[in-house]
C-alpha positions in Angstrom: 0.0 0.0 0.0 1.6 3.3 -1.1 1.0 6.8 0.3 -0.1 7.8 -3.2 -3.0 5.3 -3.3 -4.2 6.4 0.0 -3.8 10.1 -0.8 -5.9 9.8 -4.0 -8.8 8.2 -2.2 -8.5 10.5 0.8 -8.5 13.7 -1.2 -11.5 12.5 -3.1 -13.5 12.2 0.0 -12.3 15.5 1.4 -12.9 17.2 -1.9 -16.5 16.0 -2.3 -17.2 17.3 1.3 -15.3 20.6 0.9 -17.4 21.4 -2.2 -20.5 21.8 0.1 -18.5 23.0 3.1 -19.5 19.8 4.8 -16.4 18.6 6.6 -18.4 17.8 9.7 -20.6 15.4 7.8 -19.0 12.1 7.3 -20.8 8.7 7.0 -19.6 5.2 7.7 -19.8 4.4 4.0 -17.2 7.1 3.3 -14.9 5.7 6.0 -15.1 2.3 4.5 -14.3 3.6 1.0 -11.2 5.3 2.2 -10.0 2.3 4.4 -10.8 -0.1 1.6 -8.5 1.7 -0.9 -5.6 1.9 1.5 -5.2 -1.6 2.9 -6.8 -5.2 2.6 -10.1 -5.7 4.3 -9.6 -6.3 8.0 -10.9 -5.1 11.4 -10.3 -1.3 11.5 -8.1 -0.1 14.2 -9.9 2.4 16.5 -7.1 5.0 16.1 -7.3 4.7 12.3 -11.1 5.2 12.5 -10.7 8.3 14.8 -8.1 9.8 12.4 -10.6 9.4 9.5 -13.3 11.2 11.5 -10.8 14.0 12.5 -9.8 14.5 8.9 -13.3 14.5 7.6 -14.4 17.1 10.0 -11.4 19.3 9.2 -9.9 18.9 12.6 -6.3 18.9 11.3 -4.7 20.2 14.6 -6.1 17.3 16.6 -5.2 14.9 13.8 -1.6 16.1 14.0 -1.4 15.6 17.7 -2.8 12.1 17.3 -0.4 11.4 14.5 2.6 12.4 16.5 1.3 10.2 19.4 0.9 7.0 17.4 4.2 7.5 15.6 6.0 7.7 19.1 4.1 4.5 20.3 4.5 2.6 17.1 1.9 0.1 18.0 -0.2 0.2 14.7 0.0 -2.2 11.8 1.8 -0.7 8.7 -1.4 -0.1 6.7 -2.9 2.0 9.5 0.3 4.0 9.9 0.3 4.7 6.2 -3.3 5.9 6.3 -2.7 8.2 9.3 0.5 9.5 7.7 -1.4 10.2 4.5 -4.3 11.9 6.3 -1.9 14.1 8.4 0.2 15.1 5.3 -2.8 16.0 3.3 -4.2 18.0 6.2 -0.9 19.8 6.5 -0.9 20.7 2.7 -4.5 21.9 2.8 -3.9 24.1 5.9 -0.9 25.8 4.1 -3.2 26.6 1.2 -5.9 28.0 3.5 -4.2 30.3 6.1 -6.4 33.3 6.1 -9.1 34.0 8.8 -12.3 35.9 8.3 -10.5 39.0 9.9 -7.6 38.6 7.4 -10.0 38.6 4.5 -12.0 41.5 5.8 -8.9 43.6 6.2 -7.9 42.8 2.6 -11.4 43.7 1.3 -11.7 46.9 3.4 -9.9 49.1 0.8 -12.7 48.3 -1.7 -15.6 47.6 0.6 -15.3 49.7 3.8 -18.6 48.4 5.2 -18.7 44.6 5.7 -21.6 42.9 3.8 -22.1 39.4 5.1 -24.7 38.6 2.4 -22.3 39.5 -0.4 -19.5 37.5 1.2 -21.7 34.4 1.7 -22.6 34.7 -2.0 -19.0 34.9 -3.0 -18.2 31.8 -0.9 -21.1 29.8 -2.3 -20.0 30.5 -5.9 -16.4 29.6 -5.0 -15.2 33.0 -6.1 -14.0 33.5 -2.5 -12.5 30.1 -1.8 -13.0 28.9 1.7 -13.1 25.7 3.8 -14.0 24.9 7.5 -10.7 23.9 9.2 -10.3 23.3 12.9 -13.9 24.6 13.5 -13.5 28.0 11.8 -13.6 29.5 8.3 -10.2 29.5 6.6 -9.7 31.1 3.2 -7.3 30.3 0.3 -4.1 32.3 0.5 -4.9 34.1 -2.7 -8.7 34.2 -2.2 -9.1 38.0 -2.3 -6.8 38.5 -5.4 -8.7 35.8 -7.1 -12.0 37.3 -6.3 -11.2 40.4 -8.3 -10.3 38.1 -11.3 -13.5 36.0 -11.0 -16.3 38.3 -10.0 -17.2 41.1 -12.4 -18.8 43.4 -9.8 -15.8 43.1 -7.6 -13.4 43.7 -10.5 -15.4 46.9 -11.4 -15.2 48.0 -7.8 -11.4 47.5 -7.8 -11.1 49.6 -11.0 -13.1 52.3 -9.4 -10.7 52.4 -6.4 -7.4 51.8 -8.2 -8.0 52.8 -11.8 -7.6 50.5 -14.8 -4.2 48.9 -15.2 -2.6 47.5 -18.4 -0.9 44.0 -18.2 2.7 44.6 -19.5 2.9 40.9 -20.3 -0.1 41.1 -22.6 1.5 44.0 -24.5 4.8 42.3 -24.7 3.4 39.0 -26.1 1.2 40.9 -28.5 4.1 42.7 -30.1 6.4 39.7 -30.0 3.9 37.4 -31.6 3.3 39.9 -34.4 6.9 39.6 -35.2 6.7 35.7 -35.1 3.8 35.7 -37.5 5.4 38.3 -39.8 8.7 36.2 -40.0 9.5 35.1 -43.6 10.9 31.8 -42.3 9.3 28.5 -43.6 6.3 27.5 -41.6 7.0 25.8 -38.3 10.7 26.7 -38.2 12.0 28.1 -35.0 12.3 31.9 -35.1 13.5 34.8 -33.0 15.8 32.7 -30.8 16.9 34.0 -27.4 20.0 32.8 -25.7 19.7 32.9 -21.9 21.7 32.1 -18.8 19.6 30.7 -16.0 20.6 30.5 -12.4 18.3 28.4 -10.2 18.6 28.2 -6.4 16.9 26.0 -3.9 17.5 26.7 -0.1 16.4 24.4 2.6 15.5 26.3 5.8 17.8 25.8 8.8 17.2 22.8 11.1 14.5 21.3 8.9 16.8 18.4 8.5 19.1 17.2 11.5 22.8 18.1 11.4 24.8 15.8 9.4 21.8 14.1 7.5 22.0 14.0 3.7 19.5 16.0 1.7 18.6 14.7 -1.8 17.6 17.4 -4.3 16.1 17.2 -7.8 16.2 20.5 -9.8 14.6 21.3 -13.2 16.9 21.2 -16.2 16.0 21.7 -19.9 14.8 18.9 -22.1 16.8 18.1 -25.3 15.3 17.0 -28.7 12.9 19.9 -29.3 13.7 22.3 -32.2 12.6 25.3 -30.0 15.3 24.6 -27.4 18.9 24.3 -28.4 22.5 25.0 -27.1 21.8 23.5 -23.7 24.9 23.7 -21.5 25.3 23.2 -17.7 27.8 25.8 -16.6 28.2 25.1 -12.9 26.5 23.6 -9.9 26.8 23.6 -6.2 27.6 20.9 -5.2 29.6 20.1 -8.4 28.5 17.3 -10.7 30.5 15.9 -13.7 27.9 15.6 -16.3 24.4 16.8 -17.4 21.5 14.6 -16.3 19.8 11.9 -18.4 17.1 13.3 -20.8 14.1 12.0 -18.8 10.6 13.1 -19.7 10.6 15.1 -16.5 14.3 16.2 -16.6 16.1 16.9 -13.4 19.7 17.6 -12.1 20.2 15.5 -9.0 22.4 16.8 -6.1 23.2 15.8 -2.5 24.4 17.9 0.5 24.6 17.3 4.2 22.6 19.6 6.5 24.6 21.8 9.0 23.1 22.9 12.3 21.5 26.4 12.2 22.5 26.9 8.6 20.4 26.8 5.4 21.3 24.0 2.9 21.6 25.6 -0.6 21.7 24.0 -4.0 22.5 25.9 -7.1 22.7 25.2 -10.9 23.6 27.6 -13.7 23.0 26.7 -17.4 22.7 28.3 -20.8 19.8 27.6 -23.2 18.6 29.0 -26.4 14.8 29.1 -26.8 12.9 30.1 -29.9 9.3 30.8 -31.0 7.4 28.5 -33.4 4.2 29.1 -35.3 2.0 26.9 -37.5 -0.4 28.6 -40.0 -2.9 25.7 -40.0 -6.0 25.5 -42.2 -8.8 22.9 -41.7 -8.7 21.7 -45.3 -5.0 20.7 -45.0 -5.4 18.5 -42.0 -5.4 14.8 -42.8 -7.5 12.1 -41.0 -5.8 10.4 -38.1 -4.2 6.9 -38.4 -6.1 5.7 -35.4 -4.0 2.5 -35.1 -0.7 4.3 -34.8 1.1 4.2 -31.4 1.1 8.0 -31.1 -2.6 8.2 -31.6 -3.4 5.4 -29.1 -1.0 6.8 -26.4 -2.1 10.4 -26.6 -5.9 9.9 -26.9 -6.2 7.6 -23.9 -7.4 8.3 -20.3 -4.8 8.6 -17.7 -6.2 8.5 -14.1 -6.5 10.4 -12.0 -6.4 13.7 -14.0 -7.4 12.7 -17.5 -10.7 10.8 -17.2 -13.6 10.8 -19.7 -16.3 11.3 -17.2 -19.9 11.6 -18.3 -19.6 15.4 -17.5 -16.5 15.6 -19.9 -18.0 13.6 -22.7 -21.2 15.5 -22.6 -19.4 19.0 -22.6 -17.1 17.9 -25.4 -20.1 16.8 -27.6 -21.9 20.1 -26.8 -18.9 22.2 -27.8 -18.2 20.4 -31.0 -21.7 19.8 -32.1 -20.8 17.1 -34.6 -17.6 18.7 -35.9 -15.2 16.2 -37.5 -12.2 18.2 -38.6 -9.4 17.9 -36.1 -8.2 21.4 -36.3 -11.7 22.9 -36.0 -12.3 20.6 -32.9 -9.2 22.0 -31.3 -10.2 25.6 -32.1 -13.6 25.1 -30.6 -12.5 23.5 -27.4 -9.8 26.2 -27.0 -12.3 29.1 -27.6 -14.8 27.6 -25.2 -12.3 27.4 -22.4 -11.0 30.9 -23.3 -14.6 32.3 -22.9 -15.8 30.1 -20.1 -13.0 29.5 -17.7 -11.1 32.4 -16.0 -7.5 32.3 -14.9 -7.0 32.3 -11.1 -4.2 31.4 -8.7 -4.5 27.7 -7.9 -4.5 25.3 -4.9 -1.6 22.8 -4.8 -2.4 20.1 -7.3 -1.6 17.3 -4.8 -4.8 18.2 -2.9 -7.2 18.0 -5.9 -8.4 14.5 -6.9 -9.5 15.4 -10.5 -8.3 18.9 -11.7 -10.5 19.1 -14.9 -13.7 18.4 -12.8 -12.6 21.0 -10.3 -12.1 23.6 -13.0 -15.6 22.9 -14.5 -17.2 23.1 -11.1 -15.5 26.4 -10.0 -15.2 27.9 -13.5 -11.6 29.0 -12.8 -8.0 27.5 -12.9 -4.4 28.4 -13.5 -2.3 27.5 -16.5 -1.9 23.8 -15.6 -5.6 23.4 -14.7 -6.8 24.9 -17.9 -4.3 22.8 -19.8 -5.5 19.5 -18.2 -9.0 20.5 -19.0 -8.2 21.1 -22.6 -6.2 17.8 -22.8 -9.1 15.9 -21.3 -11.7 17.4 -23.6 -9.5 17.0 -26.7 -8.5 13.4 -26.0 -12.1 12.5 -25.2 -12.9 13.7 -28.8 -10.1 11.8 -30.4 -7.5 14.5 -30.6 -3.9 13.4 -29.6 -2.5 15.8 -27.1 0.4 15.8 -24.6 1.6 17.8 -21.6 4.4 20.2 -21.8 5.7 22.6 -19.1 8.6 24.3 -17.4 9.1 28.1 -17.0 7.9 31.2 -18.7 10.9 33.6 -19.0 9.4 36.7 -20.4 11.3 40.0 -19.6 10.3 40.9 -16.0 7.7 38.1 -15.8 9.5 34.8 -14.8 7.3 32.0 -13.4 6.3 28.5 -13.5 4.1 27.6 -16.6 2.3 24.7 -18.3 1.0 24.3 -21.8 0.7 21.4 -24.2 1.2 20.1 -27.8 -1.4 18.8 -30.2 -0.5 16.2 -32.8 -1.9 16.6 -36.4 -1.5 13.8 -38.9 1.2 14.6 -41.4 2.3 17.8 -39.4 3.5 16.5 -36.1 3.4 18.1 -32.7 2.1 21.8 -32.6 2.4 23.9 -29.4 -0.8 25.3 -27.8 -1.0 27.5 -24.7 -4.6 27.5 -23.4 -4.1 30.0 -20.6 -2.4 32.7 -22.8 -5.7 32.8 -24.6 -7.0 34.8 -27.5 -5.1 38.2 -27.9 -6.7 41.6 -28.1 -6.3 42.4 -31.7 -8.2 42.4 -35.1 -5.4 40.5 -36.8 -6.8 37.0 -36.8 -3.4 35.2 -37.0 -2.1 37.1 -34.1 -5.3 36.9 -32.1 -5.3 33.1 -32.4 -1.5 32.7 -32.2 -1.5 30.6 -29.1 -3.9 28.0 -30.5 -1.0 26.9 -32.8 2.1 28.7 -31.8 4.4 29.5 -28.8 6.6 32.5 -28.1 10.4 32.5 -27.6 10.4 32.7 -23.8 9.7 29.1 -22.7 11.9 26.6 -20.9 10.8 23.1 -21.6 11.5 20.9 -18.5 8.7 18.3 -19.0 7.2 16.5 -22.0 4.6 14.8 -19.7 3.4 14.9 -16.1 3.7 12.4 -13.2 6.7 10.6 -14.6 9.6 9.1 -12.6 12.6 11.2 -11.6 16.2 10.0 -11.9 17.3 8.6 -9.5 13.9 7.4 -8.3 12.4 9.3 -5.3 12.0 7.2 -2.2 9.2 9.3 -0.6 6.0 10.9 -2.1 6.6 14.1 -4.1 5.5 17.5 -3.1 4.1 18.0 -6.5 3.0 14.5 -7.8 2.2 15.7 -11.4 4.3 18.7 -12.6 8.0 19.3 -12.0 9.2 22.9 -12.0 10.3 24.0 -8.5 12.1 20.8 -7.8 11.7 18.0 -5.2 13.7 17.3 -2.0 13.8 14.6 0.7 16.0 13.1 3.3 16.1 9.8 5.1 13.3 11.0 7.4 10.8 11.8 4.6 9.8 14.3 1.9 10.4 18.0 2.2 7.3 19.9 1.4 7.3 23.4 -0.1 7.0 25.2 3.2 10.4 23.8 4.3 12.5 25.3 1.4 12.6 28.3 -0.9 13.3 28.6 -4.7 14.4 31.3 -7.0 15.2 31.7 -10.7 17.4 34.4 -12.2 17.3 34.9 -15.9 19.9 36.8 -18.0 19.4 37.3 -21.7 22.5 37.2 -23.8 22.7 39.6 -26.8 
């Protein structure tokens, strides 16, 4: 029995309850579902049953106290220990995502709404525009709940503009100008254009005394994938600690480093590397798209379900059929799905993916999601309609806007893999090619680390990952367990080379 198996079933239960803010409501049937997925059928230990109830009611502080106690006693069978460990770890992750009290949220809203309005706030909570859960007996709000509110609610957004004035997104303006140049390039279609050579310095720092003095910390750091025409001239310049060679070109590619912890000191890992990234644009037309060879290995692999995140649920199939309304051309299918998500799903800062059992379903229920969430929704809808599509992710490295980012690639028969960035959306211009650029193109400022999600790292990690699907910030562990994101810091410096 693995932590991951237990985690998936547990978060599914917690998620169904949290949708209705019903953590206190938990039936014996749900208890048996969780226990049944974590270990063979046998009499349930009373401690494990109690841990289930604490988790289901959102009593994470009491669950942590109980977890520490049973770990010290060591008198439970391994399956029960795994279950309690899983519950406690998931409770910790959820608590970190929901740190704000009602008073915290009121203070953040006060600038825009000086007089509290409980009816308005309850409506925001019910609509999931102000994301909240009941934890340890009180309302706790998502750490970015207020900033998301102004992205998700039109009335709130209007109020913010009234107070602060209308602001222009510098990234939108930069991408608009840059993609105009890409489309206007006289290069042959789909050739890389407008290359940018960059030096990247990535740092991970484990906080002091998180790991005991003298214990070895294992660290996996993101490194660029090879074999893509948009990413060339990859060169590891230096690392701390030093390594002799670049890592294997795994699907989720990582530099592996080790260091011993020192008492009262942070443990820092650094890599520095060069990479040249380029833009790519495909001027596709429906009449030029060939029918798929449905017996090919590529088609079968990239149109299949992949639990837990790509599942052709009834909800997904019904929505896909409604969006496409009988459409058969692959390119037009992709365009219709892309446009529907662009028009229907708003971008918002996201919960940690490890706490969500099925991300596309979450996005459809809340009507919002970040880049990876929107990408997984696109991938699921497209695959369910017979379109081969694969995950791609890493970093966006635009001037003054450096961050984690996810997108994907669509395969067209006779053309190959074509990049598509769902969350960058349709651009504000009357030039149709530029407006639709991100449906079949990508800009120059992308670091490709992953060509799929949830793949093994090299060397294999012993403990569960902090991010079980994506790999951008890195992963750390020591002999005592995984090191979650609250136990270390990360930073990327980017220098463009003329």
